[in-house]
mmCIF file as Biopython writes it, N, C-alpha, C and O atoms, coordinates in Angstrom:
data_model
#
loop_
_atom_site.group_PDB
_atom_site.id
_atom_site.type_symbol
_atom_site.label_atom_id
_atom_site.label_alt_id
_atom_site.label_comp_id
_atom_site.label_asym_id
_atom_site.label_entity_id
_atom_site.label_seq_id
_atom_site.pdbx_PDB_ins_code
_atom_site.Cartn_x
_atom_site.Cartn_y
_atom_site.Cartn_z
_atom_site.occupancy
_atom_site.B_iso_or_equiv
_atom_site.auth_seq_id
_atom_site.auth_asym_id
_atom_site.pdbx_PDB_model_num
ATOM 1   N N  . ALA A ? 1  ? 132.880 -41.876 52.934 1.0 0.0 1  A 1 
ATOM 2   C CA . ALA A ? 1  ? 131.994 -43.034 52.853 1.0 0.0 1  A 1 
ATOM 3   C C  . ALA A ? 1  ? 132.747 -44.265 53.329 1.0 0.0 1  A 1 
ATOM 4   O O  . ALA A ? 1  ? 133.965 -44.357 53.181 1.0 0.0 1  A 1 
ATOM 5   N N  . HIS A ? 2  ? 132.025 -45.189 53.891 1.0 0.0 2  A 1 
ATOM 6   C CA . HIS A ? 2  ? 132.631 -46.425 54.366 1.0 0.0 2  A 1 
ATOM 7   C C  . HIS A ? 2  ? 131.618 -47.554 54.204 1.0 0.0 2  A 1 
ATOM 8   O O  . HIS A ? 2  ? 130.450 -47.309 53.902 1.0 0.0 2  A 1 
ATOM 9   N N  . GLY A ? 3  ? 132.054 -48.751 54.398 1.0 0.0 3  A 1 
ATOM 10  C CA . GLY A ? 3  ? 131.179 -49.903 54.219 1.0 0.0 3  A 1 
ATOM 11  C C  . GLY A ? 3  ? 131.163 -50.343 52.770 1.0 0.0 3  A 1 
ATOM 12  O O  . GLY A ? 3  ? 132.040 -49.989 51.981 1.0 0.0 3  A 1 
ATOM 13  N N  . PHE A ? 4  ? 130.147 -51.121 52.437 1.0 0.0 4  A 1 
ATOM 14  C CA . PHE A ? 4  ? 129.984 -51.639 51.083 1.0 0.0 4  A 1 
ATOM 15  C C  . PHE A ? 4  ? 128.870 -50.878 50.381 1.0 0.0 4  A 1 
ATOM 16  O O  . PHE A ? 4  ? 127.835 -50.595 50.984 1.0 0.0 4  A 1 
ATOM 17  N N  . VAL A ? 5  ? 129.073 -50.546 49.116 1.0 0.0 5  A 1 
ATOM 18  C CA . VAL A ? 5  ? 128.057 -49.873 48.319 1.0 0.0 5  A 1 
ATOM 19  C C  . VAL A ? 5  ? 127.256 -50.946 47.589 1.0 0.0 5  A 1 
ATOM 20  O O  . VAL A ? 5  ? 127.824 -51.864 46.997 1.0 0.0 5  A 1 
ATOM 21  N N  . ASN A ? 6  ? 125.937 -50.821 47.638 1.0 0.0 6  A 1 
ATOM 22  C CA . ASN A ? 6  ? 125.072 -51.764 46.928 1.0 0.0 6  A 1 
ATOM 23  C C  . ASN A ? 6  ? 124.836 -51.225 45.523 1.0 0.0 6  A 1 
ATOM 24  O O  . ASN A ? 6  ? 123.938 -50.410 45.310 1.0 0.0 6  A 1 
ATOM 25  N N  . ASP A ? 7  ? 125.630 -51.671 44.575 1.0 0.0 7  A 1 
ATOM 26  C CA . ASP A ? 7  ? 125.472 -51.212 43.200 1.0 0.0 7  A 1 
ATOM 27  C C  . ASP A ? 7  ? 124.668 -52.204 42.360 1.0 0.0 7  A 1 
ATOM 28  O O  . ASP A ? 7  ? 124.585 -52.054 41.141 1.0 0.0 7  A 1 
ATOM 29  N N  . ILE A ? 8  ? 124.079 -53.209 42.995 1.0 0.0 8  A 1 
ATOM 30  C CA . ILE A ? 8  ? 123.257 -54.189 42.280 1.0 0.0 8  A 1 
ATOM 31  C C  . ILE A ? 8  ? 121.840 -53.668 42.099 1.0 0.0 8  A 1 
ATOM 32  O O  . ILE A ? 8  ? 121.330 -53.630 40.979 1.0 0.0 8  A 1 
ATOM 33  N N  . ASP A ? 9  ? 121.195 -53.263 43.203 1.0 0.0 9  A 1 
ATOM 34  C CA . ASP A ? 9  ? 119.819 -52.790 43.114 1.0 0.0 9  A 1 
ATOM 35  C C  . ASP A ? 9  ? 119.603 -51.449 43.813 1.0 0.0 9  A 1 
ATOM 36  O O  . ASP A ? 9  ? 118.467 -51.059 44.084 1.0 0.0 9  A 1 
ATOM 37  N N  . GLY A ? 10 ? 120.684 -50.758 44.097 1.0 0.0 10 A 1 
ATOM 38  C CA . GLY A ? 10 ? 120.567 -49.440 44.702 1.0 0.0 10 A 1 
ATOM 39  C C  . GLY A ? 10 ? 120.108 -49.457 46.145 1.0 0.0 10 A 1 
ATOM 40  O O  . GLY A ? 10 ? 119.578 -48.463 46.642 1.0 0.0 10 A 1 
ATOM 41  N N  . GLY A ? 11 ? 120.305 -50.568 46.816 1.0 0.0 11 A 1 
ATOM 42  C CA . GLY A ? 11 ? 119.916 -50.679 48.219 1.0 0.0 11 A 1 
ATOM 43  C C  . GLY A ? 11 ? 120.835 -49.864 49.106 1.0 0.0 11 A 1 
ATOM 44  O O  . GLY A ? 11 ? 121.726 -49.161 48.629 1.0 0.0 11 A 1 
ATOM 45  N N  . MET A ? 12 ? 120.603 -49.970 50.395 1.0 0.0 12 A 1 
ATOM 46  C CA . MET A ? 12 ? 121.372 -49.176 51.352 1.0 0.0 12 A 1 
ATOM 47  C C  . MET A ? 12 ? 122.828 -49.617 51.410 1.0 0.0 12 A 1 
ATOM 48  O O  . MET A ? 12 ? 123.144 -50.767 51.105 1.0 0.0 12 A 1 
ATOM 49  N N  . PRO A ? 13 ? 123.707 -48.712 51.798 1.0 0.0 13 A 1 
ATOM 50  C CA . PRO A ? 13 ? 125.098 -49.121 52.014 1.0 0.0 13 A 1 
ATOM 51  C C  . PRO A ? 13 ? 125.161 -50.081 53.201 1.0 0.0 13 A 1 
ATOM 52  O O  . PRO A ? 13 ? 124.373 -49.967 54.140 1.0 0.0 13 A 1 
ATOM 53  N N  . PHE A ? 14 ? 126.074 -51.000 53.156 1.0 0.0 14 A 1 
ATOM 54  C CA . PHE A ? 14 ? 126.181 -52.012 54.211 1.0 0.0 14 A 1 
ATOM 55  C C  . PHE A ? 14 ? 127.478 -51.788 54.962 1.0 0.0 14 A 1 
ATOM 56  O O  . PHE A ? 14 ? 128.566 -51.892 54.395 1.0 0.0 14 A 1 
ATOM 57  N N  . ASP A ? 15 ? 127.351 -51.478 56.250 1.0 0.0 15 A 1 
ATOM 58  C CA . ASP A ? 15 ? 128.500 -51.196 57.103 1.0 0.0 15 A 1 
ATOM 59  C C  . ASP A ? 15 ? 128.424 -52.125 58.313 1.0 0.0 15 A 1 
ATOM 60  O O  . ASP A ? 15 ? 127.926 -51.728 59.367 1.0 0.0 15 A 1 
ATOM 61  N N  . PRO A ? 16 ? 128.912 -53.352 58.170 1.0 0.0 16 A 1 
ATOM 62  C CA . PRO A ? 16 ? 128.762 -54.337 59.243 1.0 0.0 16 A 1 
ATOM 63  C C  . PRO A ? 16 ? 129.508 -53.937 60.511 1.0 0.0 16 A 1 
ATOM 64  O O  . PRO A ? 16 ? 130.589 -53.348 60.465 1.0 0.0 16 A 1 
ATOM 65  N N  . VAL A ? 17 ? 128.897 -54.277 61.643 1.0 0.0 17 A 1 
ATOM 66  C CA . VAL A ? 17 ? 129.511 -53.978 62.936 1.0 0.0 17 A 1 
ATOM 67  C C  . VAL A ? 17 ? 129.917 -55.248 63.671 1.0 0.0 17 A 1 
ATOM 68  O O  . VAL A ? 17 ? 130.596 -55.183 64.697 1.0 0.0 17 A 1 
ATOM 69  N N  . TYR A ? 18 ? 129.505 -56.408 63.151 1.0 0.0 18 A 1 
ATOM 70  C CA . TYR A ? 18 ? 129.841 -57.672 63.797 1.0 0.0 18 A 1 
ATOM 71  C C  . TYR A ? 18 ? 130.002 -58.741 62.727 1.0 0.0 18 A 1 
ATOM 72  O O  . TYR A ? 18 ? 129.261 -58.773 61.745 1.0 0.0 18 A 1 
ATOM 73  N N  . TYR A ? 19 ? 130.973 -59.606 62.928 1.0 0.0 19 A 1 
ATOM 74  C CA . TYR A ? 19 ? 131.251 -60.702 61.994 1.0 0.0 19 A 1 
ATOM 75  C C  . TYR A ? 19 ? 131.252 -62.003 62.776 1.0 0.0 19 A 1 
ATOM 76  O O  . TYR A ? 19 ? 131.794 -62.055 63.880 1.0 0.0 19 A 1 
ATOM 77  N N  . ALA A ? 20 ? 130.656 -63.054 62.227 1.0 0.0 20 A 1 
ATOM 78  C CA . ALA A ? 20 ? 130.701 -64.382 62.842 1.0 0.0 20 A 1 
ATOM 79  C C  . ALA A ? 20 ? 130.658 -65.416 61.724 1.0 0.0 20 A 1 
ATOM 80  O O  . ALA A ? 20 ? 129.679 -65.498 60.981 1.0 0.0 20 A 1 
ATOM 81  N N  . GLY A ? 21 ? 131.716 -66.197 61.609 1.0 0.0 21 A 1 
ATOM 82  C CA . GLY A ? 21 ? 131.777 -67.204 60.547 1.0 0.0 21 A 1 
ATOM 83  C C  . GLY A ? 21 ? 131.693 -66.533 59.185 1.0 0.0 21 A 1 
ATOM 84  O O  . GLY A ? 21 ? 132.503 -65.667 58.852 1.0 0.0 21 A 1 
ATOM 85  N N  . ASP A ? 22 ? 130.701 -66.946 58.402 1.0 0.0 22 A 1 
ATOM 86  C CA . ASP A ? 22 ? 130.536 -66.385 57.059 1.0 0.0 22 A 1 
ATOM 87  C C  . ASP A ? 22 ? 129.433 -65.328 57.004 1.0 0.0 22 A 1 
ATOM 88  O O  . ASP A ? 22 ? 128.924 -65.027 55.925 1.0 0.0 22 A 1 
ATOM 89  N N  . LYS A ? 23 ? 129.059 -64.762 58.154 1.0 0.0 23 A 1 
ATOM 90  C CA . LYS A ? 23 ? 127.991 -63.768 58.198 1.0 0.0 23 A 1 
ATOM 91  C C  . LYS A ? 23 ? 128.497 -62.438 58.754 1.0 0.0 23 A 1 
ATOM 92  O O  . LYS A ? 23 ? 129.359 -62.395 59.632 1.0 0.0 23 A 1 
ATOM 93  N N  . MET A ? 24 ? 127.931 -61.351 58.212 1.0 0.0 24 A 1 
ATOM 94  C CA . MET A ? 24 ? 128.215 -60.001 58.686 1.0 0.0 24 A 1 
ATOM 95  C C  . MET A ? 24 ? 126.879 -59.367 59.077 1.0 0.0 24 A 1 
ATOM 96  O O  . MET A ? 24 ? 125.863 -59.596 58.421 1.0 0.0 24 A 1 
ATOM 97  N N  . TYR A ? 25 ? 126.883 -58.566 60.152 1.0 0.0 25 A 1 
ATOM 98  C CA . TYR A ? 25 ? 125.647 -58.023 60.703 1.0 0.0 25 A 1 
ATOM 99  C C  . TYR A ? 25 ? 125.699 -56.504 60.821 1.0 0.0 25 A 1 
ATOM 100 O O  . TYR A ? 25 ? 126.737 -55.919 61.132 1.0 0.0 25 A 1 
ATOM 101 N N  . GLN A ? 26 ? 124.555 -55.887 60.564 1.0 0.0 26 A 1 
ATOM 102 C CA . GLN A ? 26 ? 124.391 -54.445 60.735 1.0 0.0 26 A 1 
ATOM 103 C C  . GLN A ? 26 ? 122.988 -54.190 61.266 1.0 0.0 26 A 1 
ATOM 104 O O  . GLN A ? 26 ? 122.020 -54.782 60.787 1.0 0.0 26 A 1 
ATOM 105 N N  . MET A ? 27 ? 122.879 -53.312 62.252 1.0 0.0 27 A 1 
ATOM 106 C CA . MET A ? 27 ? 121.571 -52.871 62.740 1.0 0.0 27 A 1 
ATOM 107 C C  . MET A ? 27 ? 121.317 -51.481 62.166 1.0 0.0 27 A 1 
ATOM 108 O O  . MET A ? 27 ? 122.225 -50.654 62.086 1.0 0.0 27 A 1 
ATOM 109 N N  . ILE A ? 28 ? 120.067 -51.236 61.770 1.0 0.0 28 A 1 
ATOM 110 C CA . ILE A ? 28 ? 119.693 -49.920 61.242 1.0 0.0 28 A 1 
ATOM 111 C C  . ILE A ? 28 ? 118.310 -49.571 61.781 1.0 0.0 28 A 1 
ATOM 112 O O  . ILE A ? 28 ? 117.422 -50.422 61.834 1.0 0.0 28 A 1 
ATOM 113 N N  . ASN A ? 29 ? 118.138 -48.326 62.175 1.0 0.0 29 A 1 
ATOM 114 C CA . ASN A ? 29 ? 116.837 -47.891 62.673 1.0 0.0 29 A 1 
ATOM 115 C C  . ASN A ? 29 ? 115.777 -48.050 61.592 1.0 0.0 29 A 1 
ATOM 116 O O  . ASN A ? 29 ? 116.054 -47.866 60.407 1.0 0.0 29 A 1 
ATOM 117 N N  . ALA A ? 30 ? 114.577 -48.389 62.005 1.0 0.0 30 A 1 
ATOM 118 C CA . ALA A ? 30 ? 113.488 -48.650 61.061 1.0 0.0 30 A 1 
ATOM 119 C C  . ALA A ? 30 ? 113.215 -47.454 60.162 1.0 0.0 30 A 1 
ATOM 120 O O  . ALA A ? 30 ? 112.996 -47.627 58.963 1.0 0.0 30 A 1 
ATOM 121 N N  . ASP A ? 31 ? 113.221 -46.250 60.710 1.0 0.0 31 A 1 
ATOM 122 C CA . ASP A ? 31 ? 112.934 -45.075 59.885 1.0 0.0 31 A 1 
ATOM 123 C C  . ASP A ? 31 ? 113.982 -44.877 58.796 1.0 0.0 31 A 1 
ATOM 124 O O  . ASP A ? 31 ? 113.652 -44.472 57.681 1.0 0.0 31 A 1 
ATOM 125 N N  . LYS A ? 32 ? 115.237 -45.158 59.113 1.0 0.0 32 A 1 
ATOM 126 C CA . LYS A ? 32 ? 116.304 -45.047 58.112 1.0 0.0 32 A 1 
ATOM 127 C C  . LYS A ? 32 ? 116.175 -46.156 57.057 1.0 0.0 32 A 1 
ATOM 128 O O  . LYS A ? 32 ? 116.403 -45.920 55.870 1.0 0.0 32 A 1 
ATOM 129 N N  . PHE A ? 33 ? 115.807 -47.372 57.501 1.0 0.0 33 A 1 
ATOM 130 C CA . PHE A ? 33 ? 115.609 -48.478 56.570 1.0 0.0 33 A 1 
ATOM 131 C C  . PHE A ? 33 ? 114.485 -48.143 55.582 1.0 0.0 33 A 1 
ATOM 132 O O  . PHE A ? 33 ? 114.608 -48.385 54.381 1.0 0.0 33 A 1 
ATOM 133 N N  . ILE A ? 34 ? 113.398 -47.590 56.102 1.0 0.0 34 A 1 
ATOM 134 C CA . ILE A ? 34 ? 112.271 -47.209 55.245 1.0 0.0 34 A 1 
ATOM 135 C C  . ILE A ? 34 ? 112.719 -46.178 54.217 1.0 0.0 34 A 1 
ATOM 136 O O  . ILE A ? 34 ? 112.352 -46.261 53.045 1.0 0.0 34 A 1 
ATOM 137 N N  . GLU A ? 35 ? 113.512 -45.208 54.659 1.0 0.0 35 A 1 
ATOM 138 C CA . GLU A ? 35 ? 114.030 -44.171 53.758 1.0 0.0 35 A 1 
ATOM 139 C C  . GLU A ? 35 ? 114.875 -44.779 52.638 1.0 0.0 35 A 1 
ATOM 140 O O  . GLU A ? 35 ? 114.704 -44.434 51.469 1.0 0.0 35 A 1 
ATOM 141 N N  . TYR A ? 36 ? 115.784 -45.681 52.998 1.0 0.0 36 A 1 
ATOM 142 C CA . TYR A ? 36 ? 116.616 -46.347 51.982 1.0 0.0 36 A 1 
ATOM 143 C C  . TYR A ? 36 ? 115.761 -47.192 51.032 1.0 0.0 36 A 1 
ATOM 144 O O  . TYR A ? 36 ? 116.022 -47.221 49.829 1.0 0.0 36 A 1 
ATOM 145 N N  . ALA A ? 37 ? 114.754 -47.870 51.554 1.0 0.0 37 A 1 
ATOM 146 C CA . ALA A ? 37 ? 113.906 -48.730 50.730 1.0 0.0 37 A 1 
ATOM 147 C C  . ALA A ? 37 ? 113.150 -47.925 49.681 1.0 0.0 37 A 1 
ATOM 148 O O  . ALA A ? 37 ? 112.957 -48.388 48.557 1.0 0.0 37 A 1 
ATOM 149 N N  . GLN A ? 38 ? 112.721 -46.717 50.049 1.0 0.0 38 A 1 
ATOM 150 C CA . GLN A ? 38 ? 111.993 -45.872 49.105 1.0 0.0 38 A 1 
ATOM 151 C C  . GLN A ? 38 ? 112.882 -45.467 47.931 1.0 0.0 38 A 1 
ATOM 152 O O  . GLN A ? 38 ? 112.387 -45.289 46.819 1.0 0.0 38 A 1 
ATOM 153 N N  . LYS A ? 39 ? 114.172 -45.322 48.161 1.0 0.0 39 A 1 
ATOM 154 C CA . LYS A ? 39 ? 115.118 -44.923 47.109 1.0 0.0 39 A 1 
ATOM 155 C C  . LYS A ? 39 ? 115.652 -46.121 46.325 1.0 0.0 39 A 1 
ATOM 156 O O  . LYS A ? 39 ? 116.218 -45.961 45.243 1.0 0.0 39 A 1 
ATOM 157 N N  . SER A ? 40 ? 115.471 -47.310 46.871 1.0 0.0 40 A 1 
ATOM 158 C CA . SER A ? 40 ? 116.065 -48.519 46.315 1.0 0.0 40 A 1 
ATOM 159 C C  . SER A ? 40 ? 115.226 -49.113 45.190 1.0 0.0 40 A 1 
ATOM 160 O O  . SER A ? 40 ? 114.033 -48.833 45.073 1.0 0.0 40 A 1 
ATOM 161 N N  . ASN A ? 41 ? 115.861 -49.927 44.375 1.0 0.0 41 A 1 
ATOM 162 C CA . ASN A ? 41 ? 115.176 -50.725 43.357 1.0 0.0 41 A 1 
ATOM 163 C C  . ASN A ? 41 ? 114.970 -52.159 43.844 1.0 0.0 41 A 1 
ATOM 164 O O  . ASN A ? 41 ? 114.573 -53.027 43.067 1.0 0.0 41 A 1 
ATOM 165 N N  . SER A ? 42 ? 115.236 -52.407 45.113 1.0 0.0 42 A 1 
ATOM 166 C CA . SER A ? 42 ? 115.149 -53.756 45.668 1.0 0.0 42 A 1 
ATOM 167 C C  . SER A ? 42 ? 113.725 -54.093 46.102 1.0 0.0 42 A 1 
ATOM 168 O O  . SER A ? 42 ? 113.206 -53.487 47.039 1.0 0.0 42 A 1 
ATOM 169 N N  . PRO A ? 43 ? 113.087 -55.054 45.428 1.0 0.0 43 A 1 
ATOM 170 C CA . PRO A ? 43 ? 111.737 -55.455 45.834 1.0 0.0 43 A 1 
ATOM 171 C C  . PRO A ? 43 ? 111.704 -56.018 47.258 1.0 0.0 43 A 1 
ATOM 172 O O  . PRO A ? 43 ? 110.724 -55.823 47.976 1.0 0.0 43 A 1 
ATOM 173 N N  . LYS A ? 44 ? 112.754 -56.706 47.666 1.0 0.0 44 A 1 
ATOM 174 C CA . LYS A ? 44 ? 112.807 -57.294 49.010 1.0 0.0 44 A 1 
ATOM 175 C C  . LYS A ? 44 ? 112.851 -56.197 50.075 1.0 0.0 44 A 1 
ATOM 176 O O  . LYS A ? 44 ? 112.155 -56.289 51.086 1.0 0.0 44 A 1 
ATOM 177 N N  . MET A ? 45 ? 113.662 -55.163 49.856 1.0 0.0 45 A 1 
ATOM 178 C CA . MET A ? 45 ? 113.715 -54.053 50.805 1.0 0.0 45 A 1 
ATOM 179 C C  . MET A ? 45 ? 112.359 -53.363 50.907 1.0 0.0 45 A 1 
ATOM 180 O O  . MET A ? 45 ? 111.912 -53.033 52.006 1.0 0.0 45 A 1 
ATOM 181 N N  . LYS A ? 46 ? 111.704 -53.144 49.771 1.0 0.0 46 A 1 
ATOM 182 C CA . LYS A ? 46 ? 110.398 -52.498 49.769 1.0 0.0 46 A 1 
ATOM 183 C C  . LYS A ? 46 ? 109.370 -53.353 50.499 1.0 0.0 46 A 1 
ATOM 184 O O  . LYS A ? 46 ? 108.521 -52.828 51.220 1.0 0.0 46 A 1 
ATOM 185 N N  . GLU A ? 47 ? 109.443 -54.660 50.314 1.0 0.0 47 A 1 
ATOM 186 C CA . GLU A ? 47 ? 108.527 -55.586 50.979 1.0 0.0 47 A 1 
ATOM 187 C C  . GLU A ? 47 ? 108.696 -55.517 52.506 1.0 0.0 47 A 1 
ATOM 188 O O  . GLU A ? 47 ? 107.713 -55.461 53.246 1.0 0.0 47 A 1 
ATOM 189 N N  . ILE A ? 48 ? 109.937 -55.522 52.956 1.0 0.0 48 A 1 
ATOM 190 C CA . ILE A ? 48 ? 110.208 -55.450 54.389 1.0 0.0 48 A 1 
ATOM 191 C C  . ILE A ? 48 ? 109.803 -54.089 54.944 1.0 0.0 48 A 1 
ATOM 192 O O  . ILE A ? 48 ? 109.188 -54.012 56.008 1.0 0.0 48 A 1 
ATOM 193 N N  . ALA A ? 49 ? 110.141 -53.022 54.236 1.0 0.0 49 A 1 
ATOM 194 C CA . ALA A ? 49 ? 109.822 -51.664 54.696 1.0 0.0 49 A 1 
ATOM 195 C C  . ALA A ? 49 ? 108.315 -51.467 54.841 1.0 0.0 49 A 1 
ATOM 196 O O  . ALA A ? 49 ? 107.871 -50.714 55.707 1.0 0.0 49 A 1 
ATOM 197 N N  . ALA A ? 50 ? 107.523 -52.138 54.000 1.0 0.0 50 A 1 
ATOM 198 C CA . ALA A ? 50 ? 106.066 -52.014 54.063 1.0 0.0 50 A 1 
ATOM 199 C C  . ALA A ? 50 ? 105.495 -52.567 55.366 1.0 0.0 50 A 1 
ATOM 200 O O  . ALA A ? 50 ? 104.374 -52.229 55.747 1.0 0.0 50 A 1 
ATOM 201 N N  . THR A ? 51 ? 106.257 -53.410 56.046 1.0 0.0 51 A 1 
ATOM 202 C CA . THR A ? 51 ? 105.792 -53.990 57.312 1.0 0.0 51 A 1 
ATOM 203 C C  . THR A ? 51 ? 106.247 -53.175 58.517 1.0 0.0 51 A 1 
ATOM 204 O O  . THR A ? 51 ? 105.909 -53.505 59.653 1.0 0.0 51 A 1 
ATOM 205 N N  . LEU A ? 52 ? 107.011 -52.112 58.275 1.0 0.0 52 A 1 
ATOM 206 C CA . LEU A ? 52 ? 107.595 -51.326 59.363 1.0 0.0 52 A 1 
ATOM 207 C C  . LEU A ? 52 ? 106.902 -49.976 59.526 1.0 0.0 52 A 1 
ATOM 208 O O  . LEU A ? 52 ? 106.268 -49.460 58.606 1.0 0.0 52 A 1 
ATOM 209 N N  . THR A ? 53 ? 107.045 -49.425 60.729 1.0 0.0 53 A 1 
ATOM 210 C CA . THR A ? 53 ? 106.688 -48.030 60.983 1.0 0.0 53 A 1 
ATOM 211 C C  . THR A ? 53 ? 107.927 -47.362 61.562 1.0 0.0 53 A 1 
ATOM 212 O O  . THR A ? 53 ? 108.910 -48.034 61.874 1.0 0.0 53 A 1 
ATOM 213 N N  . GLU A ? 54 ? 107.883 -46.062 61.704 1.0 0.0 54 A 1 
ATOM 214 C CA . GLU A ? 54 ? 109.033 -45.356 62.268 1.0 0.0 54 A 1 
ATOM 215 C C  . GLU A ? 54 ? 109.299 -45.765 63.708 1.0 0.0 54 A 1 
ATOM 216 O O  . GLU A ? 54 ? 110.411 -45.590 64.206 1.0 0.0 54 A 1 
ATOM 217 N N  . GLU A ? 55 ? 108.285 -46.310 64.383 1.0 0.0 55 A 1 
ATOM 218 C CA . GLU A ? 55 ? 108.435 -46.740 65.772 1.0 0.0 55 A 1 
ATOM 219 C C  . GLU A ? 55 ? 108.846 -48.211 65.899 1.0 0.0 55 A 1 
ATOM 220 O O  . GLU A ? 55 ? 109.000 -48.711 67.013 1.0 0.0 55 A 1 
ATOM 221 N N  . SER A ? 56 ? 109.024 -48.901 64.782 1.0 0.0 56 A 1 
ATOM 222 C CA . SER A ? 56 ? 109.412 -50.312 64.821 1.0 0.0 56 A 1 
ATOM 223 C C  . SER A ? 56 ? 110.800 -50.476 65.419 1.0 0.0 56 A 1 
ATOM 224 O O  . SER A ? 56 ? 111.594 -49.536 65.457 1.0 0.0 56 A 1 
ATOM 225 N N  . ASN A ? 57 ? 111.075 -51.682 65.883 1.0 0.0 57 A 1 
ATOM 226 C CA . ASN A ? 57 ? 112.415 -52.004 66.375 1.0 0.0 57 A 1 
ATOM 227 C C  . ASN A ? 57 ? 113.418 -51.865 65.235 1.0 0.0 57 A 1 
ATOM 228 O O  . ASN A ? 57 ? 113.035 -51.904 64.066 1.0 0.0 57 A 1 
ATOM 229 N N  . PRO A ? 58 ? 114.704 -51.704 65.565 1.0 0.0 58 A 1 
ATOM 230 C CA . PRO A ? 58 ? 115.714 -51.646 64.502 1.0 0.0 58 A 1 
ATOM 231 C C  . PRO A ? 58 ? 115.711 -52.932 63.665 1.0 0.0 58 A 1 
ATOM 232 O O  . PRO A ? 58 ? 115.307 -53.999 64.126 1.0 0.0 58 A 1 
ATOM 233 N N  . VAL A ? 59 ? 116.170 -52.790 62.435 1.0 0.0 59 A 1 
ATOM 234 C CA . VAL A ? 59 ? 116.237 -53.913 61.503 1.0 0.0 59 A 1 
ATOM 235 C C  . VAL A ? 59 ? 117.637 -54.498 61.552 1.0 0.0 59 A 1 
ATOM 236 O O  . VAL A ? 59 ? 118.624 -53.764 61.497 1.0 0.0 59 A 1 
ATOM 237 N N  . LEU A ? 60 ? 117.726 -55.808 61.654 1.0 0.0 60 A 1 
ATOM 238 C CA . LEU A ? 60 ? 119.010 -56.503 61.622 1.0 0.0 60 A 1 
ATOM 239 C C  . LEU A ? 60 ? 119.244 -56.973 60.195 1.0 0.0 60 A 1 
ATOM 240 O O  . LEU A ? 60 ? 118.491 -57.793 59.670 1.0 0.0 60 A 1 
ATOM 241 N N  . VAL A ? 61 ? 120.286 -56.452 59.575 1.0 0.0 61 A 1 
ATOM 242 C CA . VAL A ? 61 ? 120.638 -56.828 58.201 1.0 0.0 61 A 1 
ATOM 243 C C  . VAL A ? 61 ? 121.793 -57.824 58.286 1.0 0.0 61 A 1 
ATOM 244 O O  . VAL A ? 61 ? 122.806 -57.562 58.934 1.0 0.0 61 A 1 
ATOM 245 N N  . VAL A ? 62 ? 121.626 -58.966 57.625 1.0 0.0 62 A 1 
ATOM 246 C CA . VAL A ? 62 ? 122.632 -60.020 57.651 1.0 0.0 62 A 1 
ATOM 247 C C  . VAL A ? 62 ? 123.076 -60.306 56.223 1.0 0.0 62 A 1 
ATOM 248 O O  . VAL A ? 62 ? 122.251 -60.529 55.337 1.0 0.0 62 A 1 
ATOM 249 N N  . ALA A ? 63 ? 124.383 -60.297 56.012 1.0 0.0 63 A 1 
ATOM 250 C CA . ALA A ? 63 ? 124.956 -60.665 54.718 1.0 0.0 63 A 1 
ATOM 251 C C  . ALA A ? 63 ? 125.757 -61.947 54.899 1.0 0.0 63 A 1 
ATOM 252 O O  . ALA A ? 63 ? 126.545 -62.066 55.837 1.0 0.0 63 A 1 
ATOM 253 N N  . THR A ? 64 ? 125.556 -62.895 54.006 1.0 0.0 64 A 1 
ATOM 254 C CA . THR A ? 64 ? 126.282 -64.157 54.049 1.0 0.0 64 A 1 
ATOM 255 C C  . THR A ? 64 ? 127.336 -64.140 52.952 1.0 0.0 64 A 1 
ATOM 256 O O  . THR A ? 64 ? 127.022 -63.935 51.779 1.0 0.0 64 A 1 
ATOM 257 N N  . LEU A ? 65 ? 128.574 -64.355 53.337 1.0 0.0 65 A 1 
ATOM 258 C CA . LEU A ? 65 ? 129.675 -64.394 52.392 1.0 0.0 65 A 1 
ATOM 259 C C  . LEU A ? 65 ? 129.685 -65.722 51.658 1.0 0.0 65 A 1 
ATOM 260 O O  . LEU A ? 65 ? 129.375 -66.764 52.235 1.0 0.0 65 A 1 
ATOM 261 N N  . LYS A ? 66 ? 130.036 -65.678 50.410 1.0 0.0 66 A 1 
ATOM 262 C CA . LYS A ? 66 ? 130.118 -66.909 49.611 1.0 0.0 66 A 1 
ATOM 263 C C  . LYS A ? 66 ? 131.548 -67.279 49.401 1.0 0.0 66 A 1 
ATOM 264 O O  . LYS A ? 66 ? 131.836 -68.285 48.753 1.0 0.0 66 A 1 
#
């Protein structure tokens, strides 16, 4: 396993591929995002996944460091 584990709400693991300033970025295919959202306790992930289909563009996940 690699990346960051989301142990707050059971969301998807975060494995950033690009860093800029205080932000980290990861792209994930829509079908995989939907799969993670179904397993997650994150209302935000479920809300976003509800707007996607398997044919949607990849999802850009951005994490801001504090």
